[in-house]
N, C-alpha and C positions, 0 to 999 in steps of 0.2 A: 504494500500500500504506500502510495506516495505521500510525502509531507513537505509541501512547498512553502518556503518562506519568501514573501515578496515585500518590497519596499516601494511605496508610492512617494515619489519625489515631486515637490511642488515649489516653484519659485514664489516667494511671498510678494503679493500685491504687484505682480509683474506688469499687467496691462496698464494700470495707471502710471507706473514708473516709466514706461516707454514713451509717455507723452508729457512728462512733468520735468521741468517747467514748460517745455515745449516739445513737440515730437522729435525723437532722436533719429539719426540717420539709420536707414534700414541696414546698410552694410555693417554698421557698428553693432546693431542688435544681432545680426546673423553671426558675426564674429564672436560675440559674447556667448551666444547659445552653443556654438560649436565647441568653444574652449571649455565651457562648463560641462558639456556632455563628455568631452575627452577626459576631464578630470574625474568625473564620476565613474566612467568606464575603467579607468586605471585604478581608482580606489577600491571598487568592488572586485575588479579583476585580480588585484593583488591578494584578495581574500577568497579567491575561487568563484566569484560571482560573475553574472552577466548584467549589463545595463543596456536598456533599449530606449532610444530617444523619443519615441512616440510623437508628442507634439512639442518637444523641447522645453516649453514652460512647465509641462508635466512629463515626467519620465518614470519608467518602471525598472526596478532592479530585482533580479533573482538573487537574494542575499543570504541563502543558506551558508552558514559559516561566519557571518558578521553579527556581532553582539549589539545590544543597545548602546553600549559604551563606544563601540566603533562608530555608530551612527552619530553620536554626540561629537566625536572627534571630527567627523566629516563636516558637520554644521559649523564648527569653530574654524576649520580650515577655509571653508567657502567665505564665511564672514570676514576673515582677515585678508582675503585676496580678491574679492569681487565687490562691486557696488550694490549687490543684491544679497539677500539671505534666502534660505530655503527651509521648508518644513518637511519632515519625514514621518511617515506612518508605516509601521511594520506589522505584518499579520501572517499567520500560517493557516494551512488548510489542506485537506485531502485532494482538492482540486485547485488549480491555479486561479480560475475565475472566482472561486469562493474566497480564496485568500485575498485577492485584490479587492473584492467587494468590501471585505471587512476593513482593509487598510484605508480605502477611500472614505468609507463611512466615518472612520475615526478622525480623518482630516475635516470632513464636512461638519462633524459635530463640534469641532473647535472654532468654526467660523468660516466666513466666505473667503475664497481665494483672493478677493480684492478688498479685504478688510485691512486697512493700514495698521491697525493695532494688533493684528494676529500675525506674529512672527516667530519663526524657529520653533514651531510645534514639534515635539518628539513624543510619539505615542506608540503603544503596541508592546509586543514581546517577541523575543527571538526563541529559537529552538535550543534548549540546553544540550550541551554536548552528550550527556548521558542518554538522551533520547534520539540522537541522530543515527541513521543507518546508511548503508551503501545503496539502499533502494529508495531514498527520499525523493530523488528527482528523475523525471523522464524528460529528455530533450529530443525533439525530432528536427532533423535538418533536411529541409526540402530544397530542391532546385529544379529548374525548368529543363526538360529534355532538349538537348541540342539548341540551346538558346543562341549560341553564336551562329550556327548554320541557318537557323530559321529566321532569326531576327537581327542580330548585331551586324552580320555581313550582308543583309538583304534590304533592311529598312533604314529610314532616317533614325537618328538617335532618339528623337522625340516619339516617333511611332513605335520604336522598340520599347521605350519607357512605358508607353500606354499598354502594350501587350503584357509586359511583366507586371505592371501595377494591377491590371485586370485579374491576372492570376492570383496575385497577393490578396486583393480585396475579396475575391470569391472564397479563397481558402480561409482567410482570417475570419470572415463572417460565419462560414459553415463550421469550422472547428470550435468557435465560441458557442454557437447555438446547439450543436449536436454533441459536443464532447467536453464542454467546460474548459477548453484549452485556450491559451493566449498565443497568438502568432504575430511575429514581428519581421518586417522587411529589414535585412541587414546589408544590403548592397548587392550589386551585380544582378544575379537572378536567384539569390539565396533568401530563404525564409526560415527562421528558427521558431519553433513552437515549443512552449512549455506545457506539458501534458500531464493528465492523471494516468493511471494504469489503463492502457489500451492494447488490444491485440492487433495482429497484422491485418485482420479483416476490417477493422475500424479505420486504419490508415488507408487501406485500399479504397474504402468507401469515400473518404475525403478526396482522394486523387480522382476517382471516377466522377465525383460531383463537380470538381473544377473543370474537368475535361468537357463534361456535358453542359456546364453553365457558360463558360467563356472560351472553350476550345484550346486551353493551355494545358499541356501535358507535363506532369510532375513525376518525380521519384522522391523517395525519402529514406533516410537512415535514422535509426532510433537507438539511443543509448540511455543508460541509467547510471547514477552515481550519488555519492554523498554531497557533492558540490556541483554547481553548474558546469564548471570547466571539465570535470571528469566525465559527466554525462554527455556534454557536448563533444568531447574528443571521441568518445565511443560512437556517437552518432556520425561524426565525420568518417570514421573508419567503415561504418556500416554503409554510408553513402558511397564510398569508394567501391565497396562490394557490389552495390547496385550498378555502378558504371561498368564494372568488369563483367557482370553476368547478364545485364539487361533487365534485371528485376525491377519492379516498381517499388517494392518495400523490402527492407532488410532490417531486422531487429537484432541488436547486440545487448540483450537484457533478458 
């Protein structure tokens, strides 16, 4: 049984800050967001976690292995180096969607994302080491079949982007609704999904849905582990097995 720990990251009062005392240059905002994401990816990555940029002002981290004290250290580091602060909410659950729902509710209970008096909220709980197992996390790594041959080498970059994003949107929605999984675009033609315990037939069902829905063909490797990096690396190796054999689904768990 999986036991996912997720952190909902939210920049405090970000919308109003971007236009106070007057609208800030978009290039500066994009630079700030990208650097902040890179710092979070490194912080959680150094502790075996994954971070996904989602909307940039709100991000999601798979934080198994990070304590509440670690999260407080992250808040202090961001406060000292950036013109913004961030609130963090941590929750656990047998499904990723359930864990994130709890984490988000904890932030919402603390006040609006645009409440200037609500700053550096830190709520929730981490999984104690004594309760962690090598089966806590399931990571699925999807990619598009022959994306280079079908899209990159044939279409304009923007048309290729549309096709990849169509596949991502279809998969993201279906995995959330059917399997309480959270799927994230991570660049190129790659999508990483944080999943509960699912069998090969469930992953095949998701692939078949995307093919029927938008005509994009996917394959997936799945791994498990105590931390996101361990599960993710197992998923990468499983995906390589798909490439070698032509299989749609390969589980290393």
